[in-house]
Every structure is written in C-alpha cells, then in structure tokens.
C-alpha positions as CSV (number, residue, x, y, z in Angstrom):
1,M,62.8,-11.6,73.9
2,L,60.6,-14.5,72.9
3,R,57.8,-12.1,72.6
4,R,59.8,-9.8,70.2
5,Y,60.8,-12.8,68.2
6,Q,57.2,-13.9,67.8
7,Q,56.2,-10.4,66.8
8,F,59.0,-10.3,64.3
9,I,57.9,-13.7,62.8
10,F,54.3,-12.7,62.8
11,G,55.1,-9.4,61.1
12,L,57.3,-11.2,58.5
13,L,54.5,-13.7,57.8
14,A,51.9,-10.9,57.5
15,G,54.2,-9.0,55.1
16,L,54.8,-12.1,53.0
17,C,51.1,-12.9,52.8
18,A,50.3,-9.3,51.8
19,A,53.0,-9.4,49.1
20,A,51.8,-12.8,47.8
21,L,48.2,-11.5,47.8
22,L,49.3,-8.4,45.8
23,L,51.2,-10.6,43.3
24,I,48.1,-12.8,42.8
25,I,45.9,-9.8,42.3
26,A,48.3,-8.0,40.0
27,R,49.0,-11.1,38.0
28,R,46.3,-11.6,35.5
29,P,46.1,-14.7,33.4
30,A,47.5,-14.2,29.9
31,G,44.6,-14.2,27.4
32,H,44.5,-16.0,24.2
33,P,44.0,-14.1,21.0
34,V,40.5,-14.4,19.7
35,N,40.0,-14.7,15.9
36,L,36.7,-13.0,15.1
37,P,35.1,-13.9,11.8
38,P,35.2,-11.1,9.3
39,A,32.3,-8.7,9.4
40,P,29.7,-9.7,6.9
41,T,29.7,-7.4,3.9
42,A,26.4,-5.8,3.3
43,R,24.7,-7.2,0.2
44,P,23.0,-4.7,-2.1
45,L,19.2,-4.6,-2.1
46,R,17.6,-5.8,-5.3
47,I,14.5,-3.7,-5.9
48,Y,12.0,-4.1,-8.8
49,V,10.7,-0.7,-9.9
50,T,7.7,-0.8,-12.2
51,G,4.9,1.4,-13.3
52,A,5.0,5.1,-14.3
53,V,8.8,5.5,-14.3
54,V,11.3,6.3,-17.1
55,A,13.1,2.9,-17.0
56,P,11.3,0.1,-15.2
57,G,13.5,-2.8,-14.1
58,V,15.4,-4.4,-11.2
59,Y,18.0,-2.2,-9.6
60,S,20.8,-2.9,-7.0
61,L,20.8,-0.3,-4.3
62,P,22.9,0.1,-1.2
63,P,21.5,-1.1,2.2
64,G,19.5,1.5,3.9
65,S,18.0,2.9,0.6
66,L,14.6,4.5,0.5
67,A,11.8,4.3,-2.0
68,Q,13.0,7.7,-3.3
69,D,16.4,6.1,-4.1
70,A,14.7,3.3,-6.1
71,L,12.6,5.9,-8.0
72,S,15.8,7.8,-8.9
73,A,17.6,4.7,-10.0
74,A,14.7,4.0,-12.5
75,G,15.2,7.5,-14.0
76,G,12.5,9.2,-12.1
77,A,8.7,9.3,-12.5
78,I,7.0,10.1,-15.8
79,P,4.7,13.0,-16.0
80,Q,1.6,10.8,-15.6
81,A,2.9,9.3,-12.3
82,D,0.8,9.6,-9.2
83,L,3.4,9.8,-6.4
84,S,0.8,10.7,-3.8
85,H,0.2,7.0,-3.2
86,I,3.9,6.2,-2.5
87,N,5.8,6.8,0.7
88,L,9.1,8.0,-0.7
89,A,10.7,7.9,2.7
90,Q,10.0,4.2,3.2
91,P,13.1,2.0,3.9
92,L,13.5,-0.8,1.4
93,V,14.4,-4.4,1.9
94,D,15.9,-6.9,-0.5
95,G,13.3,-8.1,-3.0
96,D,10.9,-5.2,-2.6
97,R,8.7,-4.1,-5.5
98,L,8.0,-0.4,-6.0
99,D,5.0,0.1,-8.2
100,V,4.5,3.7,-9.3
101,P,0.8,4.2,-10.3
102,T,-0.4,6.5,-13.0
103,L,-2.8,9.4,-12.4
104,A,-6.4,8.4,-12.9
105,P,-7.6,9.7,-16.2
106,T,-9.9,12.7,-15.9
107,A,-13.4,12.3,-17.2
108,S,-13.9,14.0,-20.5
109,P,-17.0,16.2,-20.8
110,A,-20.1,14.5,-22.1
111,P,-21.0,15.2,-25.7
112,P,-23.8,17.7,-26.1
113,A,-27.2,16.2,-26.3
114,A,-28.7,15.9,-29.8
115,S,-31.5,18.2,-30.5
116,D,-33.4,15.5,-32.2
117,A,-34.0,12.5,-29.9
118,G,-34.7,10.2,-32.9
119,A,-31.5,11.1,-34.8
120,P,-28.8,8.4,-34.6
121,T,-25.7,9.3,-32.6
122,T,-22.4,9.3,-34.4
123,A,-19.1,8.3,-32.8
124,P,-16.4,11.0,-32.6
125,A,-13.8,10.9,-35.4
126,A,-11.1,9.9,-32.9
127,A,-13.1,6.7,-31.9
128,N,-12.5,5.4,-35.5
129,Q,-8.7,5.6,-35.0
130,K,-6.9,2.5,-34.1
131,I,-4.5,2.6,-31.1
132,N,-0.8,1.7,-31.8
133,L,0.1,-0.8,-29.1
134,N,3.8,0.1,-29.4
135,T,3.4,3.9,-28.8
136,A,0.1,4.2,-26.9
137,T,0.1,5.9,-23.5
138,A,-1.6,4.4,-20.5
139,A,-4.6,6.7,-21.0
140,E,-5.0,5.6,-24.6
141,L,-4.7,2.0,-23.7
142,D,-7.2,2.5,-20.8
143,S,-9.8,3.7,-23.4
144,L,-9.8,0.3,-25.1
145,P,-12.8,-2.0,-24.3
146,G,-12.0,-4.3,-21.4
147,I,-8.8,-2.5,-20.4
148,G,-8.6,-0.6,-17.2
149,P,-5.7,1.5,-15.7
150,A,-4.0,-1.6,-14.1
151,I,-4.0,-3.6,-17.3
152,A,-3.0,-0.6,-19.4
153,Q,0.1,-0.3,-17.1
154,R,0.8,-4.0,-17.5
155,I,0.8,-3.5,-21.3
156,I,3.3,-0.7,-21.0
157,D,5.5,-2.7,-18.6
158,Y,5.4,-5.7,-20.9
159,R,6.3,-3.5,-23.9
160,T,9.2,-2.0,-21.9
161,Q,10.6,-5.4,-20.8
162,H,10.0,-7.4,-24.0
163,G,10.2,-4.8,-26.8
164,P,7.6,-3.7,-29.3
165,F,4.6,-5.9,-30.1
166,A,5.1,-7.8,-33.4
167,R,1.4,-8.4,-34.0
168,P,-1.8,-7.6,-32.1
169,E,-2.2,-11.2,-30.9
170,D,1.0,-10.7,-28.8
171,L,-1.2,-8.7,-26.5
172,M,-2.5,-12.0,-25.0
173,E,1.0,-12.5,-23.5
174,V,0.2,-9.7,-21.1
175,S,-1.2,-10.9,-17.7
176,G,-4.9,-10.2,-17.5
177,I,-5.6,-10.3,-21.3
178,G,-7.2,-13.5,-22.5
179,E,-8.8,-14.4,-25.7
180,T,-12.2,-12.9,-24.7
181,T,-10.7,-9.6,-23.9
182,F,-8.5,-9.6,-27.0
183,N,-11.5,-10.4,-29.2
184,R,-13.3,-7.3,-27.8
185,L,-10.5,-4.9,-28.6
186,K,-8.7,-6.5,-31.6
187,E,-10.5,-4.2,-34.1
188,S,-9.3,-1.1,-32.1
189,V,-5.5,-1.8,-32.1
190,V,-2.6,-2.0,-34.5
191,V,1.1,-2.5,-34.1
192,G,3.7,-0.2,-35.7
193,P,7.0,1.4,-35.1
C-alpha cells in the first residue's frame, strides 16, 4: 500500500511538473510595441545637363534614373550631338553632370591650288562675314581664331543660361576666353538679335 501511495505521489508530481513545463513553454513574454522611424522619403536627383541638348539646365529626376532620362528631361539631343560618347544606360547619382558633346566638325576640302605660284591667295567670301555670337552654331564658333569645340560649346551654354550677348566684350565672361583670345577674334564677331 505504501508502494502504491508513493507511485501515486510520484505520478502526480511528474504530471504537475510536466504541466508547469508546458505552461512555461507556452507562455511567451508579452512584447512591447516598437516604434520604427518613418521610412526615409527618397529625395529626387538633381542632375546638370549641358552641351548639345535642346534645353541645358538642372533637372530633378526620380531616384534610379538613367542618363537617358536626364537627356529626355533636357528636351533631347540636338542634331549636332554626339551620343556615341555617352552611356545612356548609366545610373545617375545626385549632383551628376551629363555633358553631351557635339560631333567633331568635318574637315572641309582644301581649296584648289593656284595655277600661278606667285599670285596672292584670296580668302573665300565667307571668311569676310562676321559671326553673330547670339545665333552662331558650335561649328561656326569653332571656326573663330583661338576657339575650339570645347570653348564653342561653353559659349553656347553661357548664351543659353545668361541670354544673348549685349556686346562682343561680354564674350570674356565665358570660361576660357581671356583678353588675349578676345583680341584675336574681336574683328570676326558681332552681336545681334
């Protein structure tokens, strides 16, 4: 009888321990709500598009934009644009500059050689024409003495951003054109509407 009583007590204690263990396992501590900071809003990318585009300027584009998106925002490329030097699939980052170059001017054929070696050569009629700084193309500006393709593009960019030139001397406001360069070309340029 004592043995049965001990077995009963032992069984009861084992059952209580098992029940307590199940309660401990089943009972999980109550968590506290966590306040997460709001997700940061994606800031737009500010991209400077310059060069051979319809409307150079700074454009705000959505994150993940590509160079092609910036080109489209600037109205697309002008006919003289050389897109072969730009990776249009390149992802952009805030503050990027997309500079669209112009096609290199093609060399014009050499004038025919004079039949008389001692005869003075004459300049073509077009060489006597002055170039209007407010309407000239990059190729026309590139033909000026001391002006290459890069500075020609800077003149167009300056004109686009600041409006037409009021006087030829305003050309010295363009980066890369100093007094010496201006003195070489001042007789070849005019300003007009």
